[in-house]
VOKOL-487850 format. One record per residue (C-alpha): x, y, z; residue in one letter. Coordinates in pm, 1 decimal, decimal comma. Layout:
! VOKOL-487850
<r><xx>X</xx><yy>Y</yy><zz>Z</zz><code>A</code></r>
...
***
This chain:
! VOKOL-487850
<r><xx>9976,4</xx><yy>6402,6</yy><zz>26171,0</zz><code>M</code></r>
<r><xx>9709,3</xx><yy>6247,8</yy><zz>25964,0</zz><code>H</code></r>
<r><xx>9706,1</xx><yy>5930,6</yy><zz>25744,0</zz><code>P</code></r>
<r><xx>9700,9</xx><yy>5984,7</yy><zz>25375,5</zz><code>S</code></r>
<r><xx>9675,8</xx><yy>5705,3</yy><zz>25116,5</zz><code>L</code></r>
<r><xx>9973,4</xx><yy>5717,2</yy><zz>24874,3</zz><code>D</code></r>
<r><xx>9829,0</xx><yy>5523,1</yy><zz>24568,5</zz><code>K</code></r>
<r><xx>10095,0</xx><yy>5648,0</yy><zz>24333,3</zz><code>A</code></r>
<r><xx>10366,0</xx><yy>5478,4</yy><zz>24520,7</zz><code>A</code></r>
<r><xx>10162,0</xx><yy>5154,1</yy><zz>24541,2</zz><code>G</code></r>
<r><xx>10178,8</xx><yy>5130,8</yy><zz>24919,6</zz><code>S</code></r>
<r><xx>9890,4</xx><yy>5085,2</yy><zz>25153,6</zz><code>E</code></r>
<r><xx>9926,5</xx><yy>5417,8</yy><zz>25319,2</zz><code>G</code></r>
<r><xx>10173,5</xx><yy>5670,0</yy><zz>25452,3</zz><code>S</code></r>
<r><xx>10192,9</xx><yy>5930,1</yy><zz>25714,6</zz><code>W</code></r>
<r><xx>10223,7</xx><yy>6297,4</yy><zz>25618,1</zz><code>L</code></r>
<r><xx>10299,7</xx><yy>6572,6</yy><zz>25855,4</zz><code>A</code></r>
<r><xx>10057,8</xx><yy>6858,8</yy><zz>25881,2</zz><code>T</code></r>
<r><xx>10191,8</xx><yy>7219,3</yy><zz>25877,8</zz><code>P</code></r>
<r><xx>10131,9</xx><yy>7218,8</yy><zz>26255,9</zz><code>L</code></r>
<r><xx>10323,6</xx><yy>6890,2</yy><zz>26285,7</zz><code>G</code></r>
<r><xx>10613,1</xx><yy>7032,0</yy><zz>26102,1</zz><code>K</code></r>
<r><xx>10613,5</xx><yy>7350,4</yy><zz>26311,6</zz><code>A</code></r>
<r><xx>10596,5</xx><yy>7150,3</yy><zz>26630,7</zz><code>T</code></r>
<r><xx>10894,3</xx><yy>6935,1</yy><zz>26530,4</zz><code>L</code></r>
<r><xx>11098,1</xx><yy>7231,3</yy><zz>26416,6</zz><code>A</code></r>
<r><xx>11034,0</xx><yy>7416,9</yy><zz>26748,4</zz><code>S</code></r>
<r><xx>11106,3</xx><yy>7111,2</yy><zz>26956,9</zz><code>T</code></r>
<r><xx>10783,4</xx><yy>7183,3</yy><zz>27146,9</zz><code>M</code></r>
<r><xx>10576,2</xx><yy>6926,8</yy><zz>27318,8</zz><code>D</code></r>
<r><xx>10291,6</xx><yy>6826,6</yy><zz>27092,3</zz><code>P</code></r>
<r><xx>10028,6</xx><yy>6887,2</yy><zz>27369,6</zz><code>A</code></r>
<r><xx>10171,6</xx><yy>7236,7</yy><zz>27421,1</zz><code>D</code></r>
<r><xx>10161,9</xx><yy>7310,3</yy><zz>27053,2</zz><code>A</code></r>
<r><xx>9793,8</xx><yy>7206,9</yy><zz>27025,4</zz><code>L</code></r>
<r><xx>9720,8</xx><yy>7436,1</yy><zz>27338,4</zz><code>L</code></r>
<r><xx>9901,1</xx><yy>7721,7</yy><zz>27166,9</zz><code>I</code></r>
<r><xx>9722,7</xx><yy>7671,8</yy><zz>26843,7</zz><code>R</code></r>
<r><xx>9382,5</xx><yy>7669,9</yy><zz>27019,8</zz><code>T</code></r>
<r><xx>9479,2</xx><yy>7992,0</yy><zz>27206,4</zz><code>D</code></r>
<r><xx>9593,3</xx><yy>8148,9</yy><zz>26878,2</zz><code>L</code></r>
<r><xx>9272,3</xx><yy>8064,0</yy><zz>26698,6</zz><code>Q</code></r>
<r><xx>9067,8</xx><yy>8210,7</yy><zz>26982,8</zz><code>K</code></r>
<r><xx>9287,6</xx><yy>8518,1</yy><zz>26999,8</zz><code>A</code></r>
<r><xx>9270,7</xx><yy>8580,1</yy><zz>26611,0</zz><code>R</code></r>
<r><xx>8894,8</xx><yy>8642,6</yy><zz>26654,9</zz><code>E</code></r>
<r><xx>8949,4</xx><yy>8883,8</yy><zz>26940,8</zz><code>Q</code></r>
<r><xx>9276,4</xx><yy>9072,7</yy><zz>26857,7</zz><code>F</code></r>
<r><xx>9242,1</xx><yy>9451,1</yy><zz>26848,5</zz><code>V</code></r>
<r><xx>9544,2</xx><yy>9577,5</yy><zz>26648,1</zz><code>M</code></r>
<r><xx>9498,3</xx><yy>9946,3</yy><zz>26752,6</zz><code>S</code></r>
<r><xx>9732,1</xx><yy>9892,9</yy><zz>27044,6</zz><code>T</code></r>
<r><xx>10063,3</xx><yy>9702,9</yy><zz>27085,2</zz><code>E</code></r>
<r><xx>9923,6</xx><yy>9471,7</yy><zz>27358,1</zz><code>L</code></r>
<r><xx>9868,0</xx><yy>9198,7</yy><zz>27098,6</zz><code>H</code></r>
<r><xx>10249,7</xx><yy>9185,7</yy><zz>27052,9</zz><code>L</code></r>
<r><xx>10277,4</xx><yy>9064,2</yy><zz>27412,9</zz><code>T</code></r>
<r><xx>10102,4</xx><yy>8744,5</yy><zz>27321,4</zz><code>F</code></r>
<r><xx>10378,0</xx><yy>8672,8</yy><zz>27066,0</zz><code>L</code></r>
<r><xx>10672,6</xx><yy>8706,3</yy><zz>27303,5</zz><code>V</code></r>
<r><xx>10542,0</xx><yy>8567,0</yy><zz>27629,7</zz><code>V</code></r>
<r><xx>10637,6</xx><yy>8195,9</yy><zz>27680,8</zz><code>P</code></r>
<r><xx>10325,7</xx><yy>7982,1</yy><zz>27678,4</zz><code>A</code></r>
<r><xx>10397,6</xx><yy>7754,3</yy><zz>27973,5</zz><code>N</code></r>
<r><xx>10688,1</xx><yy>7904,4</yy><zz>28172,5</zz><code>N</code></r>
<r><xx>10523,0</xx><yy>7936,9</yy><zz>28509,6</zz><code>H</code></r>
<r><xx>10863,5</xx><yy>8002,3</yy><zz>28684,2</zz><code>D</code></r>
<r><xx>10870,0</xx><yy>8359,8</yy><zz>28545,5</zz><code>I</code></r>
<r><xx>10766,2</xx><yy>8636,5</yy><zz>28795,2</zz><code>T</code></r>
<r><xx>10727,1</xx><yy>8968,3</yy><zz>28627,1</zz><code>P</code></r>
<r><xx>10876,5</xx><yy>9275,4</yy><zz>28770,9</zz><code>D</code></r>
<r><xx>10559,1</xx><yy>9483,4</yy><zz>28771,2</zz><code>W</code></r>
<r><xx>10716,5</xx><yy>9802,7</yy><zz>28882,1</zz><code>K</code></r>
<r><xx>10951,4</xx><yy>9797,5</yy><zz>28586,9</zz><code>T</code></r>
<r><xx>10669,4</xx><yy>9716,8</yy><zz>28352,0</zz><code>W</code></r>
<r><xx>10457,7</xx><yy>10001,0</yy><zz>28481,7</zz><code>V</code></r>
<r><xx>10742,8</xx><yy>10241,1</yy><zz>28454,8</zz><code>E</code></r>
<r><xx>10829,3</xx><yy>10118,3</yy><zz>28108,6</zz><code>G</code></r>
<r><xx>10484,2</xx><yy>10141,9</yy><zz>27971,6</zz><code>T</code></r>
<r><xx>10382,9</xx><yy>10462,7</yy><zz>28145,1</zz><code>G</code></r>
<r><xx>10071,3</xx><yy>10280,3</yy><zz>28273,6</zz><code>A</code></r>
<r><xx>10117,8</xx><yy>10419,7</yy><zz>28629,3</zz><code>G</code></r>
***
């Protein structure tokens, strides 16, 4: 959030939510996690190669769920990578 003066309403100031703040609230995500994901997405946007479907993985993998252990055998079989 950032402060913004609201002179038309005659008040000293008010708080307005940024688009990131609105998205964070709507997602019920922790603000610190939202900032981390935003930073990751900004970095990724510069490096994404859209010629493969690998970039889609970034969109569906939970950002901070460290309790997930991938079944690599199933992944290799499903992708034909093995």
